[in-house]
DSSP file (Angstrom, degrees, kcal/mol; ACC not computed):
  #  RESIDUE AA STRUCTURE BP1 BP2  ACC     N-H-->O    O-->H-N    N-H-->O    O-->H-N    TCO  KAPPA ALPHA  PHI   PSI    X-CA   Y-CA   Z-CA
    1    1 A M              0   0    0      0, 0.0     2,-0.1     0, 0.0    70,-0.0   0.000 360.0 360.0 360.0 127.6  106.3 -159.4   23.5
    2    2 A S     >  -     0   0    0      1,-0.1     4,-2.4   119,-0.0     5,-0.1  -0.423 360.0-115.2 -84.9 160.4  104.5 -162.6   22.5
    3    3 A D  H  > S+     0   0    0    117,-0.4     4,-2.7     1,-0.2     5,-0.2   0.854 117.9  56.9 -61.8 -34.3  105.8 -166.2   22.9
    4    4 A R  H  > S+     0   0    0    116,-0.3     4,-2.1     2,-0.2    -1,-0.2   0.886 107.0  46.5 -65.3 -35.2  105.9 -166.4   19.1
    5    5 A E  H  > S+     0   0    0      2,-0.2     4,-1.7     1,-0.2    -2,-0.2   0.918 112.7  50.9 -72.1 -40.5  108.2 -163.4   18.9
    6    6 A K  H  X S+     0   0    0     -4,-2.4     4,-2.3     1,-0.2    -2,-0.2   0.910 109.7  50.7 -60.8 -40.1  110.4 -164.8   21.7
    7    7 A W  H  X S+     0   0    0     -4,-2.7     4,-2.8     2,-0.2    -1,-0.2   0.885 105.2  56.1 -64.0 -41.1  110.6 -168.1   19.9
    8    8 A A  H  X S+     0   0    0     -4,-2.1     4,-0.9     2,-0.2    -1,-0.2   0.885 111.3  43.7 -56.6 -39.7  111.7 -166.4   16.6
    9    9 A Y  H >X S+     0   0    0     -4,-1.7     4,-2.5     2,-0.2     3,-0.9   0.957 114.9  48.7 -69.7 -51.7  114.6 -164.8   18.4
   10   10 A L  H 3< S+     0   0    0     -4,-2.3    -2,-0.2     1,-0.2    -1,-0.2   0.851 108.5  54.1 -55.3 -38.1  115.5 -168.0   20.3
   11   11 A A  H 3< S+     0   0    0     -4,-2.8    99,-0.3     1,-0.2    -1,-0.2   0.828 118.1  34.3 -65.2 -31.6  115.4 -170.0   17.2
   12   12 A A  H XX S+     0   0    0     -4,-0.9     3,-1.0    -3,-0.9     4,-0.6   0.768 100.2  74.6 -99.0 -28.7  117.9 -167.7   15.3
   13   13 A I  H >X S+     0   0    0     -4,-2.5     4,-3.0     1,-0.2     3,-1.0   0.803  80.0  69.4 -66.0 -31.0  120.3 -166.4   18.0
   14   14 A P  H 3> S+     0   0    0      0, 0.0     4,-2.6     0, 0.0    -1,-0.2   0.889  94.4  59.3 -54.6 -35.2  122.5 -169.6   18.5
   15   15 A E  H <4 S+     0   0    0     -3,-1.0     4,-0.3     1,-0.2    -2,-0.2   0.882 112.4  39.0 -60.4 -37.5  124.0 -169.1   15.0
   16   16 A I  H X< S+     0   0    0     -3,-1.0     3,-1.7    -4,-0.6     4,-0.4   0.920 113.6  54.1 -76.8 -46.6  125.2 -165.7   16.2
   17   17 A D  H >< S+     0   0    0     -4,-3.0     3,-1.9     1,-0.3     6,-0.3   0.844  96.6  68.7 -55.4 -35.1  126.2 -166.9   19.7
   18   18 A A  T 3< S+     0   0    0     -4,-2.6    -1,-0.3     1,-0.3    -2,-0.2   0.720  95.4  54.6 -59.2 -23.8  128.4 -169.6   18.1
   19   19 A R  T <  S+     0   0    0     -3,-1.7    -1,-0.3    -4,-0.3    -2,-0.2   0.556  78.3 116.3 -89.7  -7.4  130.8 -167.0   16.8
   20   20 A H  S X> S-     0   0    0     -3,-1.9     4,-2.2    -4,-0.4     3,-1.1  -0.456  71.3-129.3 -66.6 128.1  131.5 -165.5   20.2
   21   21 A P  H 3> S+     0   0    0      0, 0.0     4,-2.6     0, 0.0     5,-0.2   0.823 106.8  52.5 -49.3 -40.7  135.1 -166.0   21.2
   22   22 A A  H 3> S+     0   0    0      2,-0.2     4,-2.0     1,-0.2     5,-0.1   0.861 110.2  49.3 -68.0 -31.9  134.3 -167.5   24.6
   23   23 A I  H <> S+     0   0    0     -3,-1.1     4,-2.4    -6,-0.3    -1,-0.2   0.874 109.8  51.5 -70.1 -37.1  131.9 -170.0   23.0
   24   24 A V  H  X S+     0   0    0     -4,-2.2     4,-2.1     1,-0.2    -2,-0.2   0.918 112.5  45.4 -62.1 -43.0  134.6 -170.9   20.5
   25   25 A R  H  X S+     0   0    0     -4,-2.6     4,-2.3    -5,-0.2    -2,-0.2   0.900 113.1  49.9 -69.9 -36.4  137.1 -171.5   23.3
   26   26 A L  H  X S+     0   0    0     -4,-2.0     4,-1.8     2,-0.2    -2,-0.2   0.888 111.1  48.5 -70.7 -35.1  134.6 -173.5   25.4
   27   27 A A  H  X S+     0   0    0     -4,-2.4     4,-2.1     2,-0.2    -1,-0.2   0.888 110.6  52.1 -62.2 -40.9  133.7 -175.7   22.4
   28   28 A A  H  X S+     0   0    0     -4,-2.1     4,-2.9     1,-0.2    -2,-0.2   0.904 107.8  53.5 -64.9 -40.9  137.5 -176.2   21.8
   29   29 A G  H  X S+     0   0    0     -4,-2.3     4,-2.6     1,-0.2    -1,-0.2   0.891 107.3  49.0 -59.8 -40.7  137.8 -177.2   25.4
   30   30 A C  H  X S+     0   0    0     -4,-1.8     4,-1.6     2,-0.2    -1,-0.2   0.920 111.5  50.2 -63.2 -43.2  135.1 -179.8   25.0
   31   31 A L  H  <>S+     0   0    0     -4,-2.1     5,-2.8     2,-0.2     6,-0.3   0.900 111.1  48.8 -65.4 -40.1  136.8 -181.2   22.0
   32   32 A E  H ><5S+     0   0    0     -4,-2.9     3,-1.6     1,-0.2    -1,-0.2   0.919 111.6  48.5 -62.7 -43.0  140.1 -181.4   23.8
   33   33 A L  H 3<5S+     0   0    0     -4,-2.6    -1,-0.2     1,-0.3    -2,-0.2   0.806 107.4  56.4 -62.9 -30.6  138.5 -183.1   26.7
   34   34 A G  T ><5S-     0   0    0     -4,-1.6     3,-2.2    -5,-0.2    -1,-0.3   0.234 116.2-116.2 -83.2   9.3  136.9 -185.5   24.2
   35   35 A A  T < 5S-     0   0    0     -3,-1.6    -3,-0.2     1,-0.3    -2,-0.1   0.778  71.6 -56.7  57.5  32.1  140.3 -186.4   22.8
   36   36 A G  T 3 <S+     0   0    0     -5,-2.8     2,-0.7     1,-0.2    -1,-0.3   0.363 105.1 129.9  85.7  -3.2  139.4 -184.9   19.5
   37   37 A D    <>  -     0   0    0     -3,-2.2     4,-2.7    -6,-0.3    -1,-0.2  -0.768  48.6-153.9 -93.3 119.6  136.3 -187.1   19.0
   38   38 A R  H  > S+     0   0    0     -2,-0.7     4,-2.3     1,-0.2    -1,-0.2   0.830  91.9  53.9 -61.6 -36.5  133.4 -184.8   18.2
   39   39 A R  H  > S+     0   0    0      2,-0.2     4,-1.8     1,-0.2    -1,-0.2   0.919 111.6  45.5 -68.7 -39.1  130.7 -187.2   19.5
   40   40 A R  H  > S+     0   0    0     -6,-0.2     4,-1.8     2,-0.2    -2,-0.2   0.909 112.3  52.1 -64.7 -40.1  132.5 -187.3   22.9
   41   41 A A  H  X S+     0   0    0     -4,-2.7     4,-2.8    -7,-0.2    -2,-0.2   0.893 106.4  54.6 -64.0 -36.7  132.9 -183.5   22.8
   42   42 A L  H  X S+     0   0    0     -4,-2.3     4,-1.7     1,-0.2    -1,-0.2   0.899 106.8  49.8 -64.3 -39.7  129.1 -183.3   22.1
   43   43 A I  H  X S+     0   0    0     -4,-1.8     4,-1.6     2,-0.2    -1,-0.2   0.844 111.2  49.6 -65.6 -33.0  128.4 -185.3   25.3
   44   44 A I  H  X S+     0   0    0     -4,-1.8     4,-2.6     2,-0.2    -2,-0.2   0.910 108.8  52.7 -70.9 -40.8  130.7 -183.0   27.3
   45   45 A A  H  X S+     0   0    0     -4,-2.8     4,-2.1     1,-0.2     5,-0.2   0.834 106.9  52.8 -62.8 -30.9  128.9 -180.0   25.8
   46   46 A H  H  X S+     0   0    0     -4,-1.7     4,-2.4     2,-0.2     5,-0.3   0.895 110.9  47.1 -66.4 -41.5  125.7 -181.5   27.0
   47   47 A A  H  X>S+     0   0    0     -4,-1.6     4,-2.3     3,-0.2     5,-1.5   0.851 111.0  52.0 -62.4 -40.0  127.2 -181.8   30.4
   48   48 A V  H  <5S+     0   0    0     -4,-2.6     4,-0.5     3,-0.2     5,-0.3   0.936 118.4  34.7 -63.1 -49.1  128.4 -178.2   30.3
   49   49 A A  H  <5S+     0   0    0     -4,-2.1    -2,-0.2    -5,-0.2     4,-0.2   0.832 127.7  38.4 -77.5 -34.6  125.1 -176.7   29.3
   50   50 A G  H  <5S+     0   0    0     -4,-2.4    -3,-0.2    -5,-0.2    -2,-0.2   0.892 129.8  19.7 -91.5 -38.3  123.0 -179.1   31.4
   51   51 A R  T  <5S+     0   0    0     -4,-2.3    -3,-0.2    -5,-0.3    -2,-0.1   0.754 117.2  56.8-101.6 -29.6  124.9 -179.7   34.6
   52   52 A A  S   <S+     0   0    0     -5,-1.5     2,-0.6    -4,-0.5    -3,-0.1   0.706 103.4  59.2 -79.4 -16.1  127.3 -176.8   34.9
   53   53 A I  S    S-     0   0    0     -5,-0.3    34,-0.3    -4,-0.2    -1,-0.1  -0.947  87.8-134.3-114.9 116.7  124.5 -174.3   34.8
   54   54 A R  E     -a   87   0A   0     32,-2.8    34,-2.3    -2,-0.6     2,-0.4  -0.439  23.9-113.2 -69.3 140.0  122.0 -174.7   37.6
   55   55 A Y  E     +a   88   0A   0     32,-0.2     2,-0.3    86,-0.2    34,-0.2  -0.565  49.2 153.0 -73.2 127.2  118.3 -174.6   36.5
   56   56 A Q        -     0   0    0     32,-2.1     2,-0.0    -2,-0.4    31,-0.0  -0.924  43.9-114.7-153.7 135.0  116.4 -171.6   37.8
   57   57 A L     >  -     0   0    0     -2,-0.3     4,-0.9     1,-0.1     8,-0.0  -0.318  26.5-123.7 -62.8 147.1  113.5 -169.7   36.4
   58   58 A D  H  >>S+     0   0    0      1,-0.2     4,-3.3     2,-0.2     5,-0.6   0.884 100.8  67.4 -57.8 -40.9  114.1 -166.1   35.4
   59   59 A T  H  >5S+     0   0    0      1,-0.2     4,-2.0     4,-0.2    -1,-0.2   0.873  99.4  46.4 -60.4 -44.5  111.4 -164.6   37.5
   60   60 A P  H  45S+     0   0    0      0, 0.0    -1,-0.2     0, 0.0    -2,-0.2   0.855 120.7  41.7 -60.8 -32.7  112.9 -165.3   41.0
   61   61 A R  H  <5S+     0   0    0     -4,-0.9    -2,-0.2    -3,-0.5    -3,-0.1   0.864 136.8   8.4 -79.8 -41.8  116.3 -164.1   39.7
   62   62 A T  H  <5S-     0   0    0     -4,-3.3    -3,-0.2     2,-0.3     3,-0.1   0.555  96.3-110.6-122.2 -12.0  115.2 -160.9   37.7
   63   63 A G  S  <<S+     0   0    0     -4,-2.0     2,-0.3    -5,-0.6    -4,-0.2   0.489  91.0  16.5  89.1   6.2  111.6 -160.4   38.4
   64   64 A G  S    S-     0   0    0     -6,-0.4    -2,-0.3    -5,-0.0    -1,-0.2  -0.967 108.8 -33.2-179.2-171.7  110.5 -161.3   34.9
   65   65 A E        -     0   0    0     -2,-0.3     2,-0.5    -3,-0.1    -8,-0.0  -0.393  51.8-167.8 -65.8 136.1  111.5 -163.0   31.7
   66   66 A D        +     0   0    0     -2,-0.1     2,-0.5     2,-0.0    -1,-0.0  -0.894  16.5 163.0-132.8 103.3  115.3 -162.5   31.0
   67   67 A I    >>> -     0   0    0     -2,-0.5     3,-2.4    24,-0.0     4,-1.9  -0.978  42.8-119.4-122.1 112.6  116.5 -163.4   27.5
   68   68 A A  B 345S+b   72   0B   0     -2,-0.5    -2,-0.0     1,-0.3    13,-0.0  -0.317  96.9   9.9 -55.6 121.6  119.9 -161.9   26.8
   69   69 A G  T 345S+     0   0    0      3,-0.5    -1,-0.3     4,-0.3    10,-0.0   0.247 129.2  56.2  95.9 -11.2  119.7 -159.6   23.8
   70   70 A L  T <45S+     0   0    0     -3,-2.4    -2,-0.2     3,-0.2    -1,-0.1   0.759 112.0  28.7-114.2 -59.1  115.8 -159.6   23.6
   71   71 A T  T  <5S+     0   0    0     -4,-1.9    -3,-0.1     2,-0.1    -6,-0.0   0.565 132.2  31.2 -86.9  -7.7  114.3 -158.6   26.9
   72   72 A R  B   <S-b   68   0B   0     -5,-0.8    -3,-0.5     3,-0.0     3,-0.1  -0.974 107.4 -77.2-141.1 156.8  117.2 -156.4   27.8
   73   73 A P        -     0   0    0      0, 0.0    -4,-0.3     0, 0.0    -3,-0.2  -0.141  60.5 -93.1 -56.0 144.2  119.6 -154.5   25.5
   74   74 A P        -     0   0    0      0, 0.0    -6,-0.0     0, 0.0     0, 0.0  -0.273  43.1-165.6 -61.0 143.8  122.2 -156.6   23.8
   75   75 A Q    >   -     0   0    0     -3,-0.1     3,-1.3     1,-0.0     4,-0.2  -0.859  32.6-111.2-121.3 157.8  125.6 -156.9   25.6
   76   76 A P  T 3  S+     0   0    0      0, 0.0     3,-0.3     0, 0.0    -1,-0.0   0.772 116.4  45.1 -60.5 -26.4  128.9 -158.2   24.1
   77   77 A D  T >> S+     0   0    0      1,-0.2     3,-0.8     2,-0.1     4,-0.6   0.054  71.5 118.4-110.0  25.2  128.8 -161.3   26.3
   78   78 A D  G X4 S+     0   0    0     -3,-1.3     3,-1.1     1,-0.2     4,-0.5   0.891  73.2  58.9 -54.1 -42.3  125.1 -162.3   25.8
   79   79 A A  G 34 S+     0   0    0     -3,-0.3    -1,-0.2     1,-0.3     4,-0.2   0.834 117.1  31.6 -59.3 -33.1  126.3 -165.7   24.2
   80   80 A I  G <> S+     0   0    0     -3,-0.8     4,-2.8     1,-0.1     5,-0.3   0.339  87.1 110.2-109.0   1.4  128.2 -166.7   27.4
   81   81 A D  H <X S+     0   0    0     -3,-1.1     4,-2.2    -4,-0.6     5,-0.2   0.904  79.9  44.7 -53.5 -50.5  125.9 -164.9   29.9
   82   82 A A  H  > S+     0   0    0     -4,-0.5     4,-2.9     2,-0.2     5,-0.5   0.927 112.7  52.2 -60.1 -41.3  124.4 -168.2   31.5
   83   83 A W  H  4 S+     0   0    0      1,-0.2    -2,-0.2     2,-0.2    -1,-0.2   0.957 111.6  45.0 -59.4 -50.9  127.8 -169.9   31.7
   84   84 A R  H  < S+     0   0    0     -4,-2.8    -1,-0.2     1,-0.2    -2,-0.2   0.893 116.7  45.6 -62.0 -38.2  129.4 -167.0   33.5
   85   85 A R  H  < S-     0   0    0     -4,-2.2    -1,-0.2    -5,-0.3    -2,-0.2   0.874  95.5-144.2 -76.0 -34.7  126.4 -166.6   35.9
   86   86 A G  S  < S+     0   0    0     -4,-2.9   -32,-2.8    -5,-0.2     2,-0.3   0.450  71.7  73.5  86.0   2.1  126.2 -170.4   36.5
   87   87 A V  E     +a   54   0A   0     -5,-0.5     2,-0.3   -34,-0.3   -32,-0.2  -0.991  52.2 119.3-149.0 138.8  122.4 -170.3   36.7
   88   88 A D  E     -a   55   0A   0    -34,-2.3   -32,-2.1    -2,-0.3     2,-0.1  -0.970  47.1 -86.3-176.9-176.9  119.6 -169.9   34.2
   89   89 A D     >  -     0   0    0     -2,-0.3     4,-2.3   -34,-0.2     5,-0.2  -0.193  52.6 -77.4 -99.8-170.9  116.5 -171.5   32.6
   90   90 A C  H  > S+     0   0    0      1,-0.2     4,-2.7     2,-0.2     5,-0.3   0.862 123.8  50.6 -59.3 -43.2  115.7 -173.8   29.8
   91   91 A D  H  > S+     0   0    0      1,-0.2     4,-2.2     2,-0.2    -1,-0.2   0.909 112.3  45.6 -70.7 -35.8  116.1 -171.3   26.9
   92   92 A A  H  > S+     0   0    0      2,-0.2     4,-2.0    -3,-0.2    -2,-0.2   0.914 115.0  48.5 -64.4 -46.8  119.5 -170.1   28.1
   93   93 A K  H  X S+     0   0    0     -4,-2.3     4,-2.2     2,-0.2    -2,-0.2   0.915 113.7  45.0 -60.8 -45.5  120.7 -173.6   28.7
   94   94 A A  H  X S+     0   0    0     -4,-2.7     4,-3.0    -5,-0.2     5,-0.3   0.911 110.8  56.0 -65.7 -40.9  119.5 -174.9   25.3
   95   95 A R  H  X S+     0   0    0     -4,-2.2     4,-2.0    -5,-0.3    -2,-0.2   0.905 108.5  46.4 -57.2 -40.6  121.0 -171.8   23.6
   96   96 A L  H  X S+     0   0    0     -4,-2.0     4,-2.3     2,-0.2    -1,-0.2   0.931 112.4  49.9 -65.7 -47.9  124.4 -172.5   25.0
   97   97 A F  H  X S+     0   0    0     -4,-2.2     4,-3.0     1,-0.2     5,-0.2   0.944 112.0  48.5 -55.1 -50.2  124.2 -176.2   24.0
   98   98 A V  H  X S+     0   0    0     -4,-3.0     4,-2.7     1,-0.2     5,-0.2   0.931 110.7  50.9 -60.1 -44.4  123.2 -175.3   20.4
   99   99 A A  H  X S+     0   0    0     -4,-2.0     4,-1.6    -5,-0.3    -1,-0.2   0.884 113.1  45.3 -63.2 -37.5  126.0 -172.7   20.1
  100  100 A L  H  X S+     0   0    0     -4,-2.3     4,-1.7     2,-0.2    -1,-0.2   0.912 112.0  51.7 -72.3 -39.0  128.6 -175.3   21.3
  101  101 A A  H  <>S+     0   0    0     -4,-3.0     5,-2.3     1,-0.2    -2,-0.2   0.897 107.2  51.7 -60.1 -40.8  127.2 -178.0   19.1
  102  102 A L  H ><5S+     0   0    0     -4,-2.7     3,-1.3     1,-0.2    -1,-0.2   0.887 108.2  52.4 -60.7 -39.4  127.4 -175.7   16.1
  103  103 A N  H 3<5S+     0   0    0     -4,-1.6    -1,-0.2     1,-0.3    -2,-0.2   0.831 104.5  57.7 -65.8 -30.0  131.1 -175.0   17.0
  104  104 A L  T 3<5S-     0   0    0     -4,-1.7    -1,-0.3    -5,-0.1    -2,-0.2   0.381 124.6-107.2 -80.3   6.1  131.6 -178.8   17.1
  105  105 A K  T < 5S+     0   0    0     -3,-1.3     2,-0.4     1,-0.3    -3,-0.2   0.770  75.9 134.0  71.7  32.3  130.4 -178.9   13.5
  106  106 A F      < -     0   0    0     -5,-2.3     2,-0.4    -8,-0.1    -1,-0.3  -0.836  63.8-116.0 -98.4 144.2  127.1 -180.4   14.2
  107  107 A K        +     0   0    0     23,-0.5    23,-2.8    -2,-0.4     2,-0.3  -0.696  51.9 165.9 -69.5 128.3  123.9 -179.3   12.8
  108  108 A A  E     +C  129   0C   0     -2,-0.4     2,-0.3    21,-0.2    21,-0.2  -0.992  13.0 173.4-148.1 152.0  122.0 -178.1   15.9
  109  109 A R  E     -C  128   0C   0     19,-2.3    19,-2.3    -2,-0.3     2,-0.1  -0.990  34.8 -98.6-152.2 160.9  118.8 -176.1   16.6
  110  110 A M  E     -C  127   0C   0    -99,-0.3    17,-0.2    -2,-0.3   -19,-0.0  -0.462  36.1-158.5 -73.4 154.8  116.5 -174.9   19.3
  111  111 A A  E     -C  126   0C   0     15,-2.9    15,-2.5    -2,-0.1     2,-0.3  -0.998   3.7-147.1-138.7 133.3  113.3 -176.8   19.7
  112  112 A P  E     -C  125   0C   0      0, 0.0     2,-0.5     0, 0.0    13,-0.2  -0.734   9.4-152.3-103.2 153.4  110.0 -175.7   21.3
  113  113 A I  E     -C  124   0C   0     11,-2.5    10,-2.8    -2,-0.3    11,-1.2  -0.965  22.1-159.5-113.6 113.5  107.3 -177.3   23.2
  114  114 A W  E     -C  122   0C   0     -2,-0.5     8,-0.2     8,-0.2     6,-0.1  -0.622  28.8 -96.3 -89.8 148.1  103.9 -175.4   22.8
  115  115 A S        -     0   0    0      6,-2.7     6,-0.2     3,-0.6    -1,-0.1  -0.327  20.8-144.5 -57.7 140.3  101.1 -175.6   25.1
  116  116 A S  S    S+     0   0    0      1,-0.1    -1,-0.1    -3,-0.1    -2,-0.0   0.698 102.1  36.7 -83.3 -20.4   98.5 -178.2   24.1
  117  117 A T  S    S+     0   0    0      1,-0.2    -1,-0.1     4,-0.1     3,-0.1   0.707 124.2  38.2 -99.0 -26.3   95.7 -175.9   25.5
  118  118 A Q  S >  S-     0   0    0      3,-0.2     3,-2.9     1,-0.1    -3,-0.6  -0.802  72.0-164.4-126.2  88.4   97.1 -172.5   24.6
  119  119 A P  T 3  S+     0   0    0      0, 0.0    -1,-0.1     0, 0.0    -3,-0.0   0.647  87.7  50.0 -53.3 -18.1   98.8 -172.8   21.1
  120  120 A D  T 3  S+     0   0    0     -6,-0.1     2,-0.6    -3,-0.1  -117,-0.4   0.201  87.4 101.7-102.2  15.8  100.7 -169.6   21.4
  121  121 A K    <   -     0   0    0     -3,-2.9    -6,-2.7    -6,-0.2     2,-0.7  -0.900  64.7-146.3-103.6 117.2  102.1 -170.4   24.9
  122  122 A L  E     +C  114   0C   0     -2,-0.6    -8,-0.2    -8,-0.2     3,-0.1  -0.741  21.7 175.5 -81.1 114.1  105.7 -171.5   24.8
  123  123 A E  E     -     0   0C   0    -10,-2.8     2,-0.3    -2,-0.7    -9,-0.2   0.820  59.9  -2.3 -89.2 -31.8  106.0 -174.1   27.7
  124  124 A H  E     -C  113   0C   0    -11,-1.2   -11,-2.5   -34,-0.1     2,-0.4  -0.992  52.9-148.6-158.5 153.5  109.6 -175.3   27.3
  125  125 A V  E     +C  112   0C   0     -2,-0.3     2,-0.2   -13,-0.2   -31,-0.2  -0.997  25.6 155.9-128.7 137.3  112.7 -175.0   25.1
  126  126 A F  E     -C  111   0C   0    -15,-2.5   -15,-2.9    -2,-0.4     2,-0.2  -0.767  33.8-104.2-138.8-174.3  115.2 -177.7   24.5
  127  127 A A  E     -CD 110 138C   0     11,-2.4    11,-2.6   -17,-0.2     2,-0.3  -0.707  16.6-154.4-116.1 166.9  117.7 -178.5   21.8
  128  128 A Q  E     -CD 109 137C   0    -19,-2.3   -19,-2.3     9,-0.3     2,-0.4  -0.988   6.0-166.0-136.6 146.6  118.1 -180.8   18.8
  129  129 A V  E     -CD 108 136C   0      7,-2.4     7,-2.8    -2,-0.3     2,-0.5  -0.999  20.5-128.8-134.4 132.5  121.3 -182.1   17.1
  130  130 A F  E     + D   0 135C   0    -23,-2.8   -23,-0.5    -2,-0.4     2,-0.5  -0.686  30.1 175.4 -83.9 123.7  121.5 -183.8   13.8
  131  131 A S  E >   - D   0 134C   0      3,-2.4     2,-1.6    -2,-0.5     3,-1.2  -0.941  60.2 -43.6-135.5 113.1  123.3 -187.1   13.9
  132  132 A G  T 3  S-     0   0    0     -2,-0.5    -2,-0.1     1,-0.2     3,-0.0  -0.541 126.7 -16.4  75.4 -93.1  123.6 -189.4   10.9
  133  133 A S  T 3  S+     0   0    0     -2,-1.6     2,-0.3     1,-0.0    -1,-0.2   0.288 123.2  57.1-127.8  10.4  120.1 -189.3    9.5
  134  134 A A  E <  S-D  131   0C   0     -3,-1.2    -3,-2.4    -5,-0.1     2,-0.5  -0.963  74.8-113.6-141.8 155.1  117.9 -188.0   12.3
  135  135 A W  E     -D  130   0C   0     -2,-0.3     2,-0.4    -5,-0.2    -5,-0.2  -0.799  34.6-154.0 -86.6 128.6  117.4 -185.1   14.6
  136  136 A L  E     -D  129   0C   0     -7,-2.8    -7,-2.4    -2,-0.5     2,-0.1  -0.883  14.4-122.4-105.8 135.8  118.1 -186.1   18.2
  137  137 A D  E     -D  128   0C   0     -2,-0.4    11,-3.3    11,-0.2     2,-0.4  -0.469  22.1-162.1 -71.7 148.4  116.4 -184.3   21.1
  138  138 A V  E     -D  127   0C   0    -11,-2.6   -11,-2.4     9,-0.2     2,-0.5  -0.866   2.9-167.8-137.2  99.4  118.7 -182.8   23.7
  139  139 A E        +     0   0    0     -2,-0.4   -13,-0.1     7,-0.4    10,-0.1  -0.757   8.7 176.5 -87.4 129.6  117.2 -181.9   27.1
  140  140 A V        +     0   0    0     -2,-0.5    -1,-0.1   -50,-0.1    25,-0.1   0.345  69.2  58.1-114.9   6.2  119.4 -179.7   29.2
  141  141 A T  S    S+     0   0    0     23,-0.1    24,-1.9     1,-0.1     2,-0.5   0.625  89.2  75.5-107.7 -14.8  117.3 -179.0   32.4
  142  142 A L  B >   -E  164   0D   0     22,-0.2     3,-1.4     1,-0.1    22,-0.2  -0.847  69.8-145.3-107.8 129.5  116.6 -182.5   33.6
  143  143 A A  T 3  S+     0   0    0     20,-3.7    -1,-0.1    -2,-0.5    21,-0.1   0.816  98.5  53.3 -61.4 -32.7  119.4 -184.5   35.4
  144  144 A R  T 3  S+     0   0    0     19,-0.4    -1,-0.3    11,-0.2    20,-0.1   0.603  84.8 119.9 -79.4  -9.8  118.3 -187.9   34.0
  145  145 A A    <   -     0   0    0     -3,-1.4     2,-0.3     9,-0.1     5,-0.0  -0.257  38.3-177.7 -64.1 139.3  118.3 -186.6   30.4
  146  146 A V    >   -     0   0    0     -9,-0.0     3,-1.9  -100,-0.0    -7,-0.4  -0.917  42.8 -80.8-124.0 155.5  120.6 -188.2   27.8
  147  147 A I  T 3  S+     0   0    0     -2,-0.3    -9,-0.2     1,-0.2     3,-0.1  -0.372 117.0  33.2 -59.7 131.6  121.0 -187.2   24.2
  148  148 A G  T 3  S+     0   0    0    -11,-3.3     2,-0.4     1,-0.3    -1,-0.2   0.265  87.9 115.8 108.2  -9.3  118.2 -188.6   22.2
  149  149 A E    <   -     0   0    0     -3,-1.9   -10,-0.3   -12,-0.4    -1,-0.3  -0.809  64.7-126.5-101.1 131.6  115.4 -188.5   24.8
  150  150 A Y    >>  -     0   0    0     -2,-0.4     3,-2.5     1,-0.1     4,-0.5  -0.552  26.8-121.5 -69.3 132.5  112.3 -186.3   24.2
  151  151 A P  G >4 S+     0   0    0      0, 0.0     3,-1.1     0, 0.0    -1,-0.1   0.837 108.9  50.5 -47.5 -43.4  111.9 -184.1   27.3
  152  152 A R  G 34 S+     0   0    0      1,-0.2    -2,-0.0    -3,-0.0    -3,-0.0   0.561 106.6  56.0 -76.1  -4.4  108.4 -185.2   28.2
  153  153 A R  G <4 S+     0   0    0     -3,-2.5    -1,-0.2     2,-0.1     3,-0.1   0.398  77.0 114.4-103.1  -1.2  109.4 -188.9   28.0
  154  154 A I  S << S-     0   0    0     -3,-1.1    -9,-0.1    -4,-0.5   -10,-0.0  -0.537  75.9-106.5 -73.1 128.6  112.3 -188.7   30.6
  155  155 A P        -     0   0    0      0, 0.0   -11,-0.2     0, 0.0     2,-0.2  -0.185  30.9-132.3 -57.1 143.4  111.5 -190.7   33.7
  156  156 A K        -     0   0    0      1,-0.1     6,-0.2     6,-0.1     5,-0.1  -0.491  26.5 -97.3 -85.4 165.5  110.5 -188.8   36.8
  157  157 A E    >   -     0   0    0      4,-3.1     3,-2.0    -2,-0.2    -1,-0.1  -0.225  45.8 -93.3 -70.9 172.9  112.0 -189.5   40.2
  158  158 A E  T 3  S+     0   0    0      1,-0.3    -1,-0.1     2,-0.1    -2,-0.1   0.763 124.8  63.1 -61.5 -26.5  110.1 -191.6   42.7
  159  159 A N  T 3  S-     0   0    0      2,-0.2    -1,-0.3     1,-0.1     3,-0.1   0.468 119.4-108.6 -78.8  -1.3  108.4 -188.6   44.2
  160  160 A G  S <  S+     0   0    0     -3,-2.0     2,-0.3     1,-0.3    -2,-0.1   0.394  85.6 106.5  91.5  -3.4  106.8 -187.9   40.8
  161  161 A K  S    S-     0   0    0     -5,-0.1    -4,-3.1     3,-0.0    -1,-0.3  -0.738  72.5-110.2-110.3 163.8  108.9 -184.8   40.1
  162  162 A W        -     0   0    0     -2,-0.3     2,-0.9    -6,-0.2    -6,-0.1  -0.632  27.7-125.3 -82.3 140.7  111.8 -184.3   37.7
  163  163 A L        -     0   0    0     -2,-0.3   -20,-3.7     2,-0.0   -19,-0.4  -0.770  33.5-158.5 -87.1 112.2  115.2 -183.9   39.1
  164  164 A E  B      E  142   0D   0     -2,-0.9   -22,-0.2   -22,-0.2   -23,-0.1  -0.610 360.0 360.0 -93.4 151.9  116.4 -180.6   37.7
  165  165 A T              0   0    0    -24,-1.9   -23,-0.1    -2,-0.2    -1,-0.1   0.467 360.0 360.0 -90.8 360.0  120.0 -179.5   37.4
């Protein structure tokens, strides 16, 4: 499977994930905690996908790339897989955020970062949400990230590394 094929799947799947009953309930919980305010609920959804799921590459966990419904047969709970496990990588965390944002009635999508030296190499996946008149970047793997910051512009820690969640 090429990274372009992987990206085509990742770009499309949150629309399907958003209909999963557990995602619908989780989004409703974000809205309730946000006292009915969709923007506050979106911030909570960012915390859910970004902070409540610890970042870990797939390879140490599974021995290779693990994308629910793509690299392994589809299962009924693929949409909520990362949430239930509590650990996953950038594409799963972004996938969950986009599905939650769609439930909160925001336009949202997955966003890729392609390698500058290998154009067909997918380096990172993050999310974007449409707010007012612009798409805002939403990084879910870096602890310092806030909605609206491009992943590569988020400040690193003093040791020169990013603090991952």
